[in-house]
N, C-alpha and C positions, 0 to 999 in steps of 0.2 A: 137525314143523317148530320150530326154535329161534326164540323170541319174543324181542325186545329192544324197548325203548322206541321205536325206530326203526320197527319193524314194528307195534307195538301199535296196534289201531285203524285201520290204514292199510296195507292190503296193496300198493298202488301206491307204497311209500315210495321203492323204488329210483330212481324218476324223478326225485326231487327232486335228487340229487347232481348230475345233468347240468344242471338248469335254474337252480340257485341257487348263489350264491358259496359258496366253502369255509366260510365262518362267517357265518350270519345277523347275528350281534351285530356282527360287522366291517363288514358292509354297511350296517346302520342307523347304527352310529357314524360312518361315514365321511361320512354326508349330515346329521349331527347337529352343532349348533354346539359348540365346546368349552366345557367347564364354566368359568363366569366367575370372577374373583377374587372371594372372599367374605370377605376379611380385614377389611372394615369392616362396621358395621351398616348403614350407607347403601347400601353395595353388595348386602347382603342384601335390604333392603327394595326395592331397585329391580327385584329379580327377580319381583315381584309386581304383575299388572295391576289393582289395587284402585283404585276410584274415589277419587282424591285429594282430592274435596271433602267426604269424611267421614274421621273418626277411627274405625278398625274395631277395636272391642273384643269382638267376638265370634268371632273367627277359629277358635276351638276348635271351634265347632259344625260347619262343614265347611269345609276350606282352599280357598283360592284357589291354583290350580296355579302354582308358581313357574317360572320360565323353563327351567331345566333339565328339570324334570318335564314341562312342556308340549313341550319339544322332543323328549323321548323317546316321548311318546304320538304326536306327529306323525310321528315317524320310523316306528315300527311301524305306524301307519295307513296311510301312503303304501305301505310295504312290502305289506301285507295287500290294500289297495285294487287293487295291480298285479297281485298273484298270491295270492289269499286261501287257496287250497287247499294250495300249497307252503310258503307262510310258516308257516301254523298247523302243518301237519304236520311240518315240519322244527323249529320251534321248540319243540314239545311232546313229539316223540317220537325225536328225534336222540339220539346218545350223546354223553356228556362235554361238553365245552366249546360245543358247538352246541345243547345243550339249554337254552333261555332259562329254561323253567320251573325247572331245578335252579340256574341262575345267579341267579335271584331268591332262591332259598331260600339260596343261599350269602351273597348281600349282606346279607340280613336277620339270618341266624344270626351273621354277624361282628359286626353291632351288638349282638345280643343276648347275645353270649358264648356261642353254642350251637352245635350241629352242624347242617348244613344239612338233613340227613334228619330232624330234630326239629322243623322248621318246617312247618306246615299254612297253606297260603294259603286264605283265605276272603274273603267280600265285605265284612264288618264285624264289629262287635263283638257285635251281637245273633246273627248265625250262628254265630260261634265259640262263645258260652255255649250256645246250643241243641245243638250238635253234642256238647259235653263232657258236658252234664247228661243229654241223652237217650242218649248213648253209655255212661254209667256203669252198671255192673251192680248197679243197686239193687234191692233186695228187699222184699216187704212188711214193715212194721215199722221199716224204716230211716228215718233221719231226715236232711233236709239243714238245717243251721243257716246262717242268713244274718242280716242286720241289717235294722232299721227303715230305714235310710238310703239302701238301694240303690236304683238305677234300675229303673224298670218292665221293662226287657228282662231284667234280671238276675231280679228277682222272677218274671216270668213264666215264663222259662226253666226255672226251679226248679219251679214249680207243675206246668206241663205234664208235666215228667219224672216229678215224685213221683206225680201222679194216675195215669199209666200204669203205674207200677210197683207201686202200692199201698202206696208209701212216703208220708212226711209232709215237710212243710217247717215251720220255727219261726223266727220274727224275734226277735232280742234288740235292746235299745238299748244302744249303746256310750258314748253320752254324751248329757246334757241339753242342753248347749251347746258346741258345736263349738269356738267361740273361746276356752274355758277348757279344754277337754280336754287330757290329757297322755298320754304313751306308757304309763305305768303304769297309769292308770285305764282306758284303752282295752284293754289286755291283761287286766286283772283282769276287766272286764265280761265280755269274751268267753269266758275261762275258766269264769267263773260259770254262763255261759248253756249249756256242753256238758252234754248229757245222756247217760243209758247207752244210748241208740239212735243218738245222733249217729255218723254215718259221713263226712259231708262237711261242709266249713265253706266258704261262699261270701262273699267280701269284695270291696269295691270300693277300689282304691287311692287315687285321687283323686275325691272326692265332688263330682259336679256341683251339688248341692244347696247345701253349704255352703263348698265349697273346701278342706275339710280333706284332708291326705294321711295315710293311714294308715301306720304304721310296719310295713310288711309283713315286712321282714326280722327284725325283732325278734318279731313276733307268729308267724311261722313257727317261730322258734327256741323260743318258749315252747309251741307245740304240740307240737312234737317232744319236749320235755323233760317234759311232764306223763304222770302215770300213765294206764294204760288202753290201749284198742285204738289203733293209729295211725289218724290221720284225714287225709282229703285235702283239700288247701286249693286252692280255685278263685278266681282273682283276674280280675276286670275292671279291666285296666289301662289303658283308652284314654286316660284324662287325665294319666297319668303317662309313657306312652312318647313320647318327644320333648320333653317339658319337664323330665325330671329326669335328673340324672347317677346312674344306677343300672343294674348288669348284670342283666338280667332273668333270666338262667339261673342266677344263684346267689343270688337274693333269697329261696329256700326254698319257693316255692310249687309245687304240682303240675301246675297249668294255668293259663297265662297268656292271656287272650284279649283282643285291641284291635283296633280298627279303625286303619287307618294313613293315613286321609283328614283327619285332624284335625292334633294337633300334629307329626305327621311329615311333613306337605304330601305325601303320596303321592297318586296318583290317586283320584278319588272312586270308590268301591264297591271298596275293597281293605281287606283286614284279614288277621290272622293268629291262630293259636293256637301257643303253644309247649308242650311238656311233654318229659319224658325218654322214652327208648325204653321203660322199664319202665311208665311210666304210659299211654303210647300203648297198650301191649298189654292194659291193663285195659278199654279202651273197645271198644264194638261199633258197626261202621260204620252210618250210617243211609242215606246216598245213595251210588250207585254211583261209583266212582272212575275217572278217566280217567288218573291218574299211577301207579296200583299195578299193577305187571305180574302178580303173584302173583294177584291177585283175577281179572284177566282170564283167566290161563291156568286157574285152578280153573273158571270159568265154561264155558270151552271144553272142558274134561274133565267137565263135569256133577258137579263135587265142590265142598266147602268148601274155601276156602283153608287151607293146613296152617301157613302162617306167622304169626306174630303181628300184631296190628293195628299199623301204623305211621301217622305224619303223612300220608304220601301217601295211604293208605287211608281215612284220615278226611276227606280233602279233597274236597269235593263235585265230582262230575264234571259232564259236559255241557259245551257250549262257552260261553265267557265272552267278555267285551270284552277279549280278550288285550292290546290295546294299552295298556289301563289296568292291568291285572295285571302286565305285564312291565315297564311303566315305573316300577312302585313301586321297582324296585332304584335308579332314579335319584333317588328321595327319600332313601333311605337313605345313598347316596353322597354327596348334598349335606350330610346332616347329619354324615357323618364328616369331611367337609372342612371344615365350621364348626366341629367339635370338640364333643363332647357335654358336656363339663365347661363349655366356653365358652357353649354355648347355655343351659344350666341356670343359670348364673351371671346371665347377660342377664336371662332370664325372672324370676329370683328378684329382681334389683335393681329391675325395674320394678314387680313386684308388692308389694314392700316400699315402695316410694316411694307407690304406690297407697294401700296400707292404712294407711300413716302420714298421708296427707293426709286420708283419710276418717275415720279415728279421732279427728283433731283438730276435727272438726265435731260439736258436742254434739246435733246433732239427726240423727245417723247412728248405727245400731246395726250394728256389725261383726260378721259370723257366721263369718269365715275366722280361723283362728288367726294371730297375729302373727308367730309362730316359723316361720321359713323351713323347719325340720325337719317341720313338720306341715302345710305348705301347698305349693303349686306354682304354677300359672297362673291360678287363678280367684279372684276377689275376690266374696264374696256380702254383701250389706247390705241394710238398710231405711233409709227416710227418714221420720221422725215425720209422720204425718198424710197420707201417700202411698201409695196402693197400688204394688206394684212394676211392675205394668205401666204406670202413670201415670209413674213415674221414668223408666222406659224411653221413653216417650212423649216426655216433655219434653227427655231427653237427645237424642233424635233430631231434635227441633225445632232443637237446637243443633248439628246434624251430628256427633253422637257415636253410634256404633252400640253399644248395650249389649244385654241379654237378660234375661229372666227364667226361673228355674229350673222345669222342668216337673215340679213336686211338688205333693201335697196342700197343703203349707205351702211358699209360693213367696216367692223373694227377687229382687232386681235383682242383676244381675251386671255386673262390668267384668273383662275377662280380657286384662290387657296380654302382648303376645306379641312376636316377632321383627319384627313388621310396625309395631310402635309405637315411639315416640321417648319420652324422659323430659318434652319439651315437651307432647306429647299427653297424656301421663299427668297432668301439672299442669292441662292444659286441662280433662280430664275430672273431676278433683278440684274445679276451680274451678266447672265446670257444676253438679256436685252441690251444692255450697255456694250456688249462686244458686237453684235449685229448692227448697233445703230452707228458704229464707225468712230 
């Protein structure tokens, strides 16, 4: 039997053509409100159902669904609630334009400057990092080099993978003080940390600890130019995606992992991994895929897949919350409508205002670089005599939602984003001045 996406995992698929519209996407879009005008920042802010009694400076943690994304979620949910079998079967396994999974890949790829077939859909950054590190063909004696500054999820993904492979992980310090770091000093520290057994380098694009944004493009170029065996570069990009004007597919990294439910405003529980076809082929899948036909055909024939690993083969199978996964496309369309450069400029403007205001306070220590080239949407700081948790508590009493960084050394954080205004930033800076005495 010739197997297509449409018949894959769904033998009665032919029934759906009689029971569903010619295009599931068209049917959902027909009952979804049109995309609103997003030409002003007031119009953008109006898309979020955030509590107006508070100024929200922790939206990077997990996003409130903006109206276009919520409408897409609701549209798919209504369709699935009416006819779950046919909608999921049609949306996952149809050919061409009727395959919603492929359409989501296409929307994301367009934003990344990539090919749709090189985008792997996941649930979050942690899952993406685990898929990559566990999938790498690490051998006994190989080393994965990361930094002391990375998040728990990145460190643990490496540790678990290297333990199983008999490989090792090592951490280097890229800077003593993020606020005074430079592109040159960061690259020098990384290159000096590379050892004879280093095979993979793991980095974080925007650090949720200090707010520094690593110059990934320049680092990737330096790694390529060095003498010695080529190294693979894995990037946790979650706090750069959606906040920075950068084309991911041309940055120079080999694997880019990010959740999309933070700065991208995609539905909660969505994420991606991007890699080139060559780099996908290096990996060993961990979880059976529901979107790779070759893997399924090989199983039917009781054989190993003959084709190389792809993004689809690495994408975890099983049934997901498809109304969320499919509605991720609406978030990427929303960002394209707002304009990536325009979004990044707005976030930079608000963050520079925040940093300047905090830096003018003699009782505040700023840990995020003032340079917009080495920062993005997070501002980390300390107030003399106050624990970071106390700073957050006192700001909350003033109806300002801040956060602390979840690291051994923790700081208070303000993250001005598209849901904020310059007036709110000034209000937050003024509140920090009040609590600093």
